[in-house]
C-alpha positions in Angstrom: -15.3 27.3 -30.5 -16.3 28.6 -27.0 -13.0 30.6 -26.9 -13.7 32.2 -30.3 -17.2 33.1 -29.3 -15.9 34.8 -26.1 -13.4 36.8 -28.1 -16.0 38.0 -30.5 -18.3 38.9 -27.6 -15.5 40.9 -25.9 -14.7 42.7 -29.2 -18.4 43.5 -29.7 -18.6 45.0 -26.1 -15.5 47.1 -26.7 -16.7 48.3 -30.1 -20.1 49.3 -28.5 -18.4 51.3 -25.8 -16.0 52.8 -28.3 -18.8 53.9 -30.5 -20.7 55.5 -27.7 -17.5 57.3 -26.6 -16.8 58.5 -30.1 -20.3 59.9 -30.4 -19.9 61.7 -27.1 -16.6 63.3 -28.3 -18.2 64.4 -31.6 -21.1 65.9 -29.8 -18.8 67.7 -27.3 -16.6 69.1 -30.0 -19.7 70.5 -31.9 -21.3 72.0 -28.8 -18.2 73.2 -26.8 -18.0 77.0 -26.3 -14.6 78.6 -26.3 -13.7 79.6 -22.7 -12.2 82.9 -21.8 -8.4 83.0 -21.6 -8.6 83.3 -17.9 -10.7 80.1 -17.6 -8.5 78.0 -19.9 -6.5 76.9 -16.9 -9.6 75.2 -15.4 -9.9 73.1 -18.6 -6.3 72.1 -18.4 -6.7 71.2 -14.7 -9.8 69.1 -15.6 -7.8 67.2 -18.2 -4.9 66.8 -15.7 -7.4 65.6 -13.0 -8.8 62.9 -15.4 -5.2 61.9 -16.3 -4.2 61.5 -12.7 -7.4 59.6 -11.9 -6.7 57.2 -14.8 -3.0 56.7 -14.0 -3.4 56.3 -10.2 -5.0 52.8 -10.3 -4.7 50.1 -7.7 -5.1 46.4 -8.8 -7.4 44.3 -6.7 -5.7 41.3 -5.1 -6.3 37.6 -5.7 -5.5 37.6 -9.4 -8.7 39.2 -10.9 -7.9 41.7 -13.7 -9.9 44.5 -12.0 -8.3 47.8 -10.9 -9.6 50.5 -8.7 -9.2 53.9 -10.3 -10.1 57.4 -9.3 -11.7 58.3 -12.7 -15.2 58.2 -11.2 -14.2 60.9 -8.7 -12.5 62.9 -11.4 -15.6 62.6 -13.6 -17.9 63.8 -10.8 -15.6 66.7 -9.9 -15.3 67.9 -13.6 -19.0 67.5 -14.1 -19.7 69.7 -11.1 -17.3 72.4 -12.3 -17.2 72.4 -16.1 -19.9 72.4 -18.8 -20.8 69.0 -20.2 -19.0 69.3 -23.6 -15.8 70.3 -21.8 -16.2 67.4 -19.3 -16.3 65.0 -22.2 -13.3 66.6 -23.9 -11.3 66.8 -20.7 -12.0 63.1 -20.0 -11.0 62.2 -23.6 -7.8 64.2 -23.5 -6.8 63.2 -20.0 -7.7 59.4 -20.3 -6.0 59.1 -23.7 -2.8 60.7 -22.4 -2.9 58.5 -19.3 -3.3 55.3 -21.4 -0.4 56.4 -23.7 1.8 56.7 -20.6 0.6 53.4 -19.1 2.5 50.3 -20.3 0.0 47.5 -20.9 1.0 43.9 -21.7 1.8 43.6 -25.4 -0.8 41.0 -26.1 -3.7 43.2 -25.0 -2.3 46.7 -24.9 -4.3 48.4 -27.7 -7.5 46.6 -26.9 -7.3 47.4 -23.2 -6.4 51.1 -23.8 -9.3 51.6 -26.2 -11.7 49.8 -23.9 -10.8 51.7 -20.7 -10.5 55.1 -22.4 -13.9 54.7 -24.1 -15.5 53.6 -20.8 -14.1 56.7 -19.0 -15.4 59.0 -21.8 -18.9 57.5 -21.6 -18.8 57.6 -17.8 -17.8 61.3 -17.9 -20.6 62.1 -20.4 -23.1 60.2 -18.2 -22.1 62.2 -15.1 -22.4 65.5 -17.0 -25.7 64.7 -18.5 -27.2 63.5 -15.2 -26.1 66.7 -13.5 -27.4 68.8 -16.4 -30.7 67.0 -16.2 -31.0 68.1 -12.6 -30.4 71.7 -13.2 -26.6 71.7 -12.5 -25.2 73.5 -15.5 -21.8 75.0 -14.4 -20.1 77.6 -16.7 -16.9 79.4 -16.7 -17.9 81.7 -13.9 -17.7 81.9 -10.1 -21.0 82.1 -8.3 -22.2 81.6 -4.7 -25.0 79.1 -4.8 -27.7 79.2 -2.2 -28.8 76.5 0.3 -31.5 75.2 -2.1 -29.0 75.0 -5.0 -26.5 73.1 -2.8 -29.0 70.5 -1.8 -30.0 70.1 -5.5 -26.4 69.9 -6.5 -25.7 67.2 -3.8 -28.5 65.1 -5.0 -27.4 65.5 -8.6 -23.8 64.5 -7.6 -25.1 61.5 -5.7 -27.3 60.3 -8.6 -24.5 60.9 -11.1 -22.1 58.9 -8.9 -24.5 56.0 -8.8 -24.8 56.0 -12.5 -21.1 56.3 -13.2 -20.1 53.6 -10.7 -22.9 51.2 -11.8 -21.9 51.7 -15.5 -18.2 51.0 -14.8 -18.9 48.0 -12.6 -21.2 46.4 -15.2 -18.9 47.1 -18.1 -15.7 46.0 -16.2 -17.4 42.8 -14.9 -18.6 41.9 -18.3 -15.2 42.4 -19.8 -13.5 40.4 -17.1 -16.0 37.6 -17.5 -15.5 37.4 -21.3 -11.6 37.5 -20.9 -11.2 35.0 -18.1 -14.3 32.8 -18.7 -15.3 33.2 -15.1 -19.0 33.4 -14.1 -20.4 36.9 -14.2 -21.7 36.7 -10.6 -18.4 35.3 -9.3 -16.5 38.3 -10.8 -19.2 40.7 -9.5 -19.0 39.3 -6.0 -15.2 39.4 -6.0 -14.1 41.5 -3.0 -17.4 43.3 -3.1 -17.0 44.8 0.3 -13.7 46.4 -0.6 -15.1 47.7 -3.9 -18.2 49.1 -2.1 -16.2 50.8 0.5 -14.0 52.4 -2.1 -17.0 53.5 -4.1 -18.6 55.1 -1.1 -15.4 56.9 -0.3 -15.2 58.2 -3.9 -18.7 59.5 -3.7 -18.0 61.3 -0.4 -14.8 62.8 -1.7 -16.4 63.9 -4.9 -19.2 65.6 -3.1 -16.9 67.5 -0.8 -14.7 68.5 -3.7 -17.7 69.6 -5.7 -18.8 71.8 -2.8 -15.4 73.3 -2.5 -15.1 74.0 -6.3 -18.6 75.4 -6.3 -17.5 78.0 -3.7 -14.2 78.7 -5.4 -13.4 77.3 -8.8 -9.7 78.0 -8.2 -9.6 75.0 -5.9 -9.7 72.9 -9.0 -6.0 73.7 -9.5 -5.0 71.8 -6.3 -7.1 68.7 -7.0 -4.4 66.7 -9.0 -2.1 66.8 -6.1 -4.9 65.8 -3.8 -5.8 62.9 -6.1 -2.2 61.7 -6.0 -2.1 61.7 -2.2 -5.5 59.9 -2.1 -4.1 57.3 -4.5 -1.1 56.7 -2.2 -3.3 56.3 0.8 -5.6 53.9 -0.9 -2.7 51.8 -2.2 -1.2 51.6 1.2 -4.4 50.6 2.9 -5.2 47.9 0.3 -1.7 46.5 0.5 -1.9 46.3 4.3 -5.3 44.7 4.2 -4.3 42.2 1.6 -1.1 41.2 3.6 -3.2 40.8 6.7 -5.7 38.7 4.9 -3.0 36.5 3.3 -1.2 35.9 6.6 -4.5 35.1 8.3 -5.4 32.6 5.6 -1.9 31.1 5.8 -2.2 30.8 9.6 -5.6 29.0 9.2 -4.1 26.7 6.5 -1.1 26.0 8.7 -3.3 25.0 11.6 -5.3 22.7 9.3 -2.1 21.0 8.1 -1.3 19.8 11.6 -3.3 16.7 11.0 -1.8 13.2 11.2 -3.3 11.8 7.9 -1.0 12.2 5.0 -3.8 12.1 2.4 -5.7 14.9 4.3 -2.5 17.0 4.6 -1.7 16.8 0.9 -5.3 17.5 -0.3 -5.8 20.3 2.2 -2.5 21.9 1.3 -3.3 21.8 -2.5 -6.8 23.2 -1.9 -5.4 25.9 0.4 -2.7 26.8 -2.2 -5.5 27.4 -4.9 -7.4 29.7 -2.6 -4.3 31.4 -1.1 -2.6 32.3 -4.5 -5.8 32.4 -6.7 -4.2 29.8 -9.0 -6.0 27.8 -11.7 -4.7 24.6 -10.1 -2.1 23.6 -7.5 0.0 20.4 -7.4 1.9 18.9 -4.6 4.5 16.2 -5.6 6.3 14.0 -3.1 8.5 10.9 -3.2 10.3 12.0 -6.3 7.2 11.7 -8.5 5.8 8.7 -6.6 2.7 10.6 -5.8 1.1 13.8 -7.1 -2.0 15.5 -5.8 -3.7 18.1 -8.1 -6.5 20.4 -7.0 -8.3 23.0 -9.2 -11.5 24.8 -9.8 -13.1 28.1 -8.9 -12.5 29.6 -5.4 -15.9 28.5 -4.3 -15.7 25.1 -6.0 -12.2 23.6 -5.4 -12.0 19.8 -5.8 -9.3 17.1 -6.3 -8.6 16.6 -10.0 -5.9 13.9 -9.7 -4.2 11.8 -7.1 -1.6 9.3 -8.2 1.8 8.9 -9.8 3.2 12.0 -11.3 4.1 10.3 -14.6 0.4 9.4 -15.2 -1.0 12.9 -14.5 -2.8 14.6 -17.5 -1.9 18.0 -18.7 -3.9 21.0 -17.5 -5.8 22.7 -20.3 -5.3 26.5 -20.5 -2.5 26.7 -18.0 0.1 29.1 -19.3 2.3 30.0 -16.3 3.7 27.5 -13.7 5.4 28.6 -10.5 7.5 25.8 -8.9 8.9 25.7 -5.4 10.8 22.8 -3.9 10.7 21.8 -0.3 12.5 19.2 1.9 15.7 19.1 -0.1 18.5 17.3 1.7 21.4 14.9 1.0 19.1 12.3 -0.4 17.7 14.6 -3.1 14.4 16.3 -3.8 11.7 15.4 -1.3 8.8 17.3 -2.8 7.6 20.3 -4.8 4.7 22.7 -5.0 3.5 23.9 -8.4 1.0 26.7 -9.1 -0.7 26.8 -12.5 -1.7 30.4 -13.2 -4.3 31.1 -15.8 -3.1 34.3 -17.6 0.0 34.6 -19.8 1.2 37.6 -17.8 0.3 36.3 -14.3 3.1 36.1 -11.9 3.5 36.1 -8.1 4.2 39.3 -6.3 7.1 39.6 -3.9 4.6 39.3 -1.0 3.1 36.1 -2.6 6.6 34.6 -3.1 7.3 35.1 0.6 4.0 33.6 1.4 4.8 30.6 -0.9 8.2 30.0 0.9 6.4 30.1 4.3 3.7 27.8 3.0 6.3 25.3 1.6 8.2 25.2 4.9 5.0 24.5 6.8 4.0 21.9 4.3 7.4 20.2 4.5 7.0 19.9 8.3 3.4 18.7 8.1 4.3 16.0 5.5 7.2 14.8 7.7 4.9 14.7 10.7 2.1 12.9 8.8 4.6 10.4 7.4 6.1 9.8 10.8 2.6 9.2 12.2 1.8 6.9 9.3 5.0 4.9 10.0 4.0 4.7 13.6 0.5 3.5 12.7 2.1 0.9 10.4 4.3 -0.3 13.2 1.4 -0.4 15.5 -0.6 -2.5 13.1 2.4 -4.7 12.5 3.0 -5.2 16.2 -0.7 -5.9 16.7 -0.6 -8.6 14.0 2.7 -9.9 15.5 1.1 -10.0 18.9 -1.6 -12.4 17.7 0.0 -14.1 14.7 3.1 -16.3 14.2 5.5 -14.6 11.9 6.7 -17.8 10.2 3.5 -19.7 9.5 0.8 -17.0 9.8 -1.1 -19.1 12.4 -2.4 -17.8 15.7 0.1 -17.7 18.5 -0.7 -18.9 22.0 -2.5 -15.8 23.2 -4.6 -15.3 20.1 -5.5 -19.1 20.0 -6.7 -19.1 23.6 -8.6 -15.9 23.0 -10.4 -17.2 20.0 -11.2 -20.5 21.6 -12.4 -18.8 24.8 -14.7 -16.5 22.8 -16.1 -19.2 20.4 -16.0 -22.5 22.2 -18.9 -23.7 24.2 -19.6 -27.0 26.1 -16.9 -29.6 25.9 -13.6 -28.5 24.4 -10.8 -30.8 23.1 -7.2 -29.5 23.1 -4.4 -31.3 21.2 -0.7 -30.2 21.7 1.7 -31.5 19.0 5.5 -31.3 19.1 7.8 -31.9 16.2 10.5 -33.7 18.1 13.4 -33.7 15.6 12.5 -30.4 13.9 15.2 -28.3 15.8 18.0 -30.6 14.7 16.6 -31.0 11.3 16.4 -27.2 10.9 20.0 -26.8 11.9 21.1 -29.3 9.2 19.0 -28.2 6.2 19.2 -24.4 6.7 16.7 -21.6 7.5 14.9 -21.4 4.1 14.2 -25.1 3.8 13.2 -25.3 7.5 10.7 -22.5 7.0 9.3 -24.2 3.9 9.0 -27.5 5.9 7.3 -25.7 8.8 4.8 -24.0 6.5 3.9 -27.2 4.8 3.3 -28.9 8.1 1.2 -26.0 9.3 -0.8 -26.2 6.1 -1.4 -29.9 6.7 -2.5 -29.2 10.3 -4.9 -26.5 9.1 -6.5 -28.8 6.5 -6.9 -31.8 8.8 -9.9 -30.6 10.8 -12.9 -30.0 8.5 -15.2 -28.7 11.2 -15.3 -24.8 11.4 -15.6 -25.2 15.1 -11.8 -25.6 15.5 -8.7 -23.4 15.7 -5.0 -24.1 15.0 -2.0 -22.2 16.3 1.7 -22.3 16.8 2.5 -22.2 20.5 6.2 -22.9 20.5 9.3 -23.2 18.3 8.3 -26.7 17.3 4.9 -27.0 18.9 1.4 -26.6 17.5 -2.0 -26.7 19.2 -5.4 -27.9 17.8 -8.6 -26.9 19.7 -11.9 -28.4 18.8 -15.4 -27.9 20.3 -18.9 -28.9 19.6 -18.1 -32.6 18.6 -18.0 -35.9 20.5 -14.8 -37.0 22.2 -14.2 -40.0 20.0 -14.6 -37.9 16.8 -12.1 -35.3 18.3 -9.6 -38.0 19.1 -9.9 -39.5 15.5 -9.3 -36.0 14.0 -6.3 -35.5 16.2 -4.8 -38.8 15.1 -5.5 -37.9 11.4 -3.7 -34.6 12.0 -0.6 -36.1 13.6 -0.5 -38.9 10.9 -0.6 -36.2 8.2 2.4 -34.5 9.9 4.4 -37.7 9.9 4.1 -38.2 6.2 7.3 -37.2 4.2 7.6 -33.7 2.9 9.5 -32.8 -0.3 11.4 -29.6 0.1 13.4 -28.8 -3.0 15.0 -32.1 -3.9 15.0 -33.4 -0.3 12.5 -35.8 1.2 12.2 -35.0 4.9 10.2 -36.6 7.7 9.5 -35.3 11.2 8.8 -37.2 14.4 5.5 -35.8 15.7 4.1 -36.6 19.2 0.9 -35.3 20.6 -1.1 -35.1 23.9 -4.8 -34.5 24.2 -7.2 -33.5 27.0 -10.9 -32.7 27.1 -12.9 -30.6 29.5 -15.0 -27.6 30.0 -14.5 -24.8 27.5 -14.5 -22.3 30.2 -10.8 -22.9 31.0 -9.1 -23.5 27.7 -5.7 -22.4 29.1 -5.7 -25.2 31.7 -6.7 -27.7 29.1 -3.8 -26.6 26.9 -1.4 -26.9 29.8 -2.7 -30.4 30.5 -2.3 -31.4 26.8 1.3 -30.2 26.8 2.0 -32.2 30.0 0.5 -35.3 28.4 2.6 -34.7 25.3 5.8 -34.3 27.2 5.2 -37.4 29.3 4.7 -39.4 26.1 7.9 -38.0 24.7 10.0 -38.7 27.8 8.6 -42.3 28.1 9.2 -42.9 24.4 5.6 -43.9 23.7 5.2 -44.3 20.0 1.6 -43.2 19.7 0.0 -40.7 17.4 -2.0 -39.0 20.3 -1.7 -39.7 24.0 -5.1 -39.0 25.5 -5.8 -38.1 29.1 -9.4 -37.5 30.0 -8.6 -36.6 33.6 -6.3 -33.6 34.5 -2.6 -34.4 34.1 -0.6 -34.0 37.2 2.3 -31.6 36.7 5.8 -32.1 37.9 8.7 -29.7 38.2 11.4 -29.6 35.6 14.0 -30.4 38.3 12.2 -33.7 39.1 11.9 -34.5 35.5 15.6 -34.0 35.1 16.3 -36.2 38.2 14.1 -39.0 36.7 15.6 -38.8 33.3 18.5 -41.0 32.1 22.1 -39.7 32.3 25.0 -40.2 30.0 28.6 -39.6 31.3 31.7 -38.9 29.2 35.1 -37.7 30.3 37.8 -35.3 29.1 41.5 -35.6 30.1 43.2 -32.8 32.0 47.0 -32.9 31.6 50.0 -31.3 33.1 51.1 -28.8 30.4 54.8 -29.2 31.4 55.0 -33.0 31.4 51.9 -34.0 29.4 50.8 -36.5 32.1 47.1 -37.1 32.7 46.4 -35.8 36.2 42.6 -35.3 36.2 39.5 -36.4 34.4 36.7 -33.9 33.7 33.2 -35.4 33.9 30.8 -34.2 31.2 27.3 -35.4 32.2 24.4 -35.2 29.8 20.7 -35.7 30.6 18.7 -37.6 28.1 15.5 -35.7 28.5 13.8 -37.3 25.5 14.7 -39.2 22.4 15.7 -35.9 20.7 16.6 -33.7 23.6 20.0 -34.1 25.2 20.9 -31.5 27.8 24.4 -30.9 29.1 24.3 -30.7 32.9 26.0 -27.3 33.3 25.0 -23.9 34.5 22.6 -23.4 31.6 20.5 -26.3 32.8 20.9 -25.8 36.5 19.6 -22.2 36.3 16.2 -23.6 35.2 15.8 -25.6 38.4 13.8 -23.8 41.1 13.3 -26.8 43.5 16.1 -26.7 46.1 15.7 -30.3 47.2 15.4 -31.5 43.6 18.5 -29.5 42.7 20.5 -31.2 45.4 19.2 -34.6 44.3 20.1 -33.8 40.7 23.7 -32.8 41.7 24.1 -36.0 43.8 22.8 -38.1 40.9 25.4 -36.5 38.6 28.2 -37.2 41.1 27.0 -40.8 41.6 26.8 -41.5 37.9 30.2 -39.9 37.4 31.8 -42.0 40.1 30.1 -45.1 38.8 31.4 -44.4 35.3 34.9 -43.7 36.6 35.2 -47.2 37.8 35.8 -48.2 34.2 39.1 -46.3 33.9 40.1 -46.1 37.6 42.5 -49.1 37.4 44.3 -47.4 34.5 44.5 -43.9 36.1 44.5 -44.7 39.8 45.9 -41.2 40.9 43.8 -39.1 38.6 41.2 -36.9 40.3 37.6 -36.7 39.1 36.1 -33.2 38.3 32.3 -33.1 38.5 30.3 -29.9 37.7 27.6 -29.0 40.3 25.6 -25.9 40.9 26.7 -23.6 43.7 23.2 -23.5 45.2 23.3 -27.2 45.8 26.1 -27.1 48.4 24.1 -27.3 51.7 24.8 -29.3 54.9 22.3 -31.9 53.7 24.1 -32.2 50.4 27.5 -32.6 52.1 26.2 -35.3 54.4 24.7 -37.2 51.4 28.0 -36.8 49.5 30.0 -38.2 52.4 27.7 -41.3 52.5 28.0 -41.7 48.7 31.8 -41.6 48.9 31.8 -44.2 51.7 29.5 -46.4 49.8 31.6 -46.4 46.7 34.9 -46.5 48.7 36.3 -43.4 47.0 38.5 -41.1 49.0 37.5 -37.5 49.1 40.9 -36.4 47.7 40.0 -38.1 44.4 36.9 -35.8 43.9 36.9 -32.1 42.7 33.6 -30.2 42.6 33.4 -27.6 39.9 30.9 -24.9 40.8 28.8 -24.4 37.6 27.3 -21.2 39.1 30.1 -19.4 41.1 27.9 -16.2 41.2 25.7 -18.1 43.7 28.3 -19.1 46.3 27.8 -21.6 49.2 28.4 -20.7 52.8 31.9 -20.8 54.2 31.1 -23.5 56.8 29.7 -25.8 54.1 32.9 -25.6 52.0 35.1 -26.0 55.1 33.2 -29.2 55.9 33.9 -30.5 52.3 37.6 -29.8 52.8 37.6 -31.8 56.0 36.4 -34.8 53.8 39.2 -34.0 51.3 36.9 -32.8 48.6 38.4 -29.8 46.7 36.7 -27.0 44.8 37.3 -25.6 41.3 36.2 -22.1 40.3 35.0 -22.4 36.7 34.8 -19.8 33.9 37.2 -17.3 35.5 37.3 -14.1 33.5 33.6 -14.1 32.7 31.0 -12.1 34.6 30.4 -14.9 37.2 34.1 -15.5 38.0 34.9 -12.4 40.0 37.3 -11.3 42.7 34.4 -11.6 45.2 34.1 -15.3 44.3 37.8 -15.9 44.9 37.6 -14.3 48.3 34.3 -16.0 49.5 35.5 -19.7 49.2 38.7 -21.6 49.6 39.5 -22.8 46.1 42.0 -25.4 45.0 41.8 -24.9 41.2 40.9 -22.1 38.8 39.7 -22.8 35.3 39.9 -20.0 32.7 36.9 -19.0 30.7 37.1 -20.8 27.3 36.7 -17.4 25.5 40.1 -16.4 26.7 41.9 -19.7 26.7 40.9 -20.4 23.1 42.3 -17.0 21.9 45.5 -16.7 23.9 47.1 -14.6 21.1 44.6 -11.8 21.7 46.3 -9.1 23.9 43.3 -8.6 26.3 43.1 -12.4 26.7 46.8 -12.6 27.6 46.2 -9.9 30.2 43.3 -11.8 31.7 45.4 -15.1 31.8 48.4 -13.3 33.3 46.1 -11.7 36.0 44.6 -15.1 36.7 48.0 -16.7 37.1 49.2 -13.9 39.5 46.1 -14.4 41.6 46.6 -18.2 41.6 50.2 -17.7 42.9 49.0 -15.5 45.7 46.1 -17.8 46.6 48.0 -21.1 46.0 45.7 -22.2 43.2 46.3 -24.3 40.1 45.2 -22.7 36.8 43.5 -24.9 34.2 43.3 -23.7 30.6 40.5 -25.4 28.5 40.1 -25.8 24.8 43.7 -26.3 23.7 43.8 -27.6 20.1 47.4 -27.2 18.9 50.8 -27.5 20.4 51.5 -23.8 19.9 48.6 -22.9 22.2 49.9 -25.4 24.8 53.3 -23.7 24.8 51.8 -20.2 24.8 49.5 -20.9 27.8 52.3 -22.7 29.7 54.6 -19.7 29.2 51.9 -17.5 30.6 51.8 -19.6 33.8 49.0 -22.1 33.2 49.7 -25.4 34.9 47.0 -27.7 33.6 45.1 -27.9 30.3 42.5 -29.8 28.4 41.2 -29.9 24.8 41.3 -31.8 21.6 45.1 -31.8 21.7 45.0 -34.2 24.6 42.2 -36.4 23.4 39.0 -34.4 23.9 35.7 -35.8 25.1 35.3 -39.6 25.2 33.2 -42.3 26.7 34.5 -44.3 29.8 35.5 -47.3 27.6 37.5 -45.0 25.3 39.3 -43.5 28.3 40.9 -46.8 29.1 42.3 -47.3 25.6 43.4 -43.7 25.4 45.2 -43.8 28.7 47.0 -47.0 27.6 48.1 -45.4 24.3 48.9 -41.9 25.6 52.5 -41.0 25.4 53.2 -37.8 27.5 55.3 -35.3 25.7 57.2 -32.7 27.9 57.6 -29.1 26.8 61.1 -27.8 25.8 63.3 -26.9 28.8 63.1 -23.2 28.1 59.5 -22.9 29.0 58.6 -21.6 32.5 55.4 -23.0 34.1 53.7 -23.0 37.5 53.7 -26.5 39.1 50.6 -28.3 40.2 50.7 -27.2 43.9 53.0 -25.6 46.4 53.1 -25.3 50.1 51.7 -22.0 51.4 54.3 -19.6 52.7 57.2 -20.9 50.4 59.0 -18.7 48.0 57.0 -18.2 44.9 59.2 -19.1 41.9 58.5 -20.8 38.6 60.7 -23.8 38.1 61.8 -24.9 34.7 59.9 -27.5 32.7 60.8 -31.0 33.7 61.9 -30.0 37.2 60.2 -32.2 39.8 59.2 -31.3 43.3 59.8 -33.8 46.1 56.7 -34.9 48.1 
């Protein structure tokens, strides 16, 4: 209904103007006097002048159907040079001819032609009548007006110009308001400065032309050409001004799109597109329809109409033309698109606007990429912030966040409980990651529900360690709650169809809340002491500070288990050496192999030497079990290179004397050859008969520098190469090691041999000794005796070439055949 009313109102306005124009034409025909033949040319020039003024129109930018024409200037010039009836008739003839030559859109051609022609006729009649009312009644004659007449004529022209321009502005604004449904004041204010400047220019030009034609009416003949030139100049100036305005607006919009917030970028871009292209609405779609932002409204009242998935966006009422431009297209497909909804059926973007749209889309694509990148960075920052204060598996506080919360909230006496799940690491290895996480989360939930007091905090401080901090409660109550928590952890947990139980041990300390970190450290020490001593308590409580001991001393005090692995001659298969494999029983569920991975944790030099002596002593003591069976076999014991000091050598000499073991029966394998002992220390060991073995040759630690720094007797290949002898680089490393061993008079040991084919391959490459499951593998001392008794050496075929166990320095370096024995 509103649209129908607006159509009727527009038709009524056009009919009224047409009626007034028809009346003016009838009156002009009735009162027009026939001009002399000589003056007929002026009538024709007047009609041509009106036609040129109607044809030479310039559309206003920003998609408002208003055009700037030169008909007001033509009306004023004709009214100052011709009688009023002929002004009306020239306007009717010239405007009608111009409208017939102008191609209007088919949907509104006749209506627009009738409306504009009628408005020009009425404007011409109004200009002639105003001038006639002020005494300006030109006829077909040439006269020289005086000064008084010129002033009166100038005033009449000025008043006529005001009437004509006001009439055309009011009628045009009313017609545009009724056709586009825009507010009357909005249309009237549209580019009012440009329209006012053009109107002032038309008045000035009309006044000057009127003066010239008043002096000589023949100047009227040249006015159509002048009007055409004026039209070209006006068109050029308006186009330049509009382009400058458009690029300035685009620059301001591009600067606004440099923000980091994606929502702000999308909404600002859509709002800017509405203003920049004078569209009814603008849409920006990204993520292949995942999000659509629609902005619409009048230029002064632009607002967001929709922001959400593109599939749920409602249709826009009254939108007839849609201009679509994609941006960000790459190998992954469409990244986004800009859509402009234009109001009119014939509206389309000009070439300049299309170029502006391409530039706008490129700027928007960059801005969206930057905003998304900043959004991803912000998400990563938030995720890292959460990760820095929260455990990823259980969601509990980590150590830093737990101490920070307790330090900020606790007051007075604080009670800290450290809990360790002793068998959780081995249990997690056996049940798999998913079930282990389910078990861990269930235990964390139980621990969180154990303390009912809000003055408490729970966190995960290690792989299998939790901490419970309580404050504001008595010591006895805190101890009881800690016991309840640990008892809840020890109850069986059903994960899937498995019923699992964990061994939980805890330590507890109490003290001033001002130093929660020290209390947590003391609770952990109490917990580890209970675990190492095997105290089967729920919570081990120490009210006083717990004395800390170094890890090296704890390893020295821990129990040690010794097993052995045979090392055989690859050629004959005889057992020639026994490799000691010491293990430290750190707790009930923590068994540590005494190798370079444990020794590197020891920072106490004296304790490190004591630990190495303890490993040697326990190995020598365990070797007594199999020594009668293998009297000539040497014992290989791994020790850290940092432990070889003069003090250690003297203690080792006393140890060998006490156990009546000759030094030639002991071989020390340096577990850390990267940290080499001094030459004088190793020379002292050689004086006692103790030999050295370079372990893990071929790795980063076993380097040429290590070979040159110490006098070695044996060289053991890195297991990574010995276990994969068929790999070409591994064969190259083994061959290089054998060549070095020949030059340095060393014996090469290949570990990890599992099948006979590997034994033959390594022997053919020059390895003399070997160990692995093929020769029995790791076994306890009592098992060594039975294995040595049942072991039947098997020699390699005679075609294999091997390097014997040892040779005298300076002899010819040859490789005897398998089975060949060397005297001595």
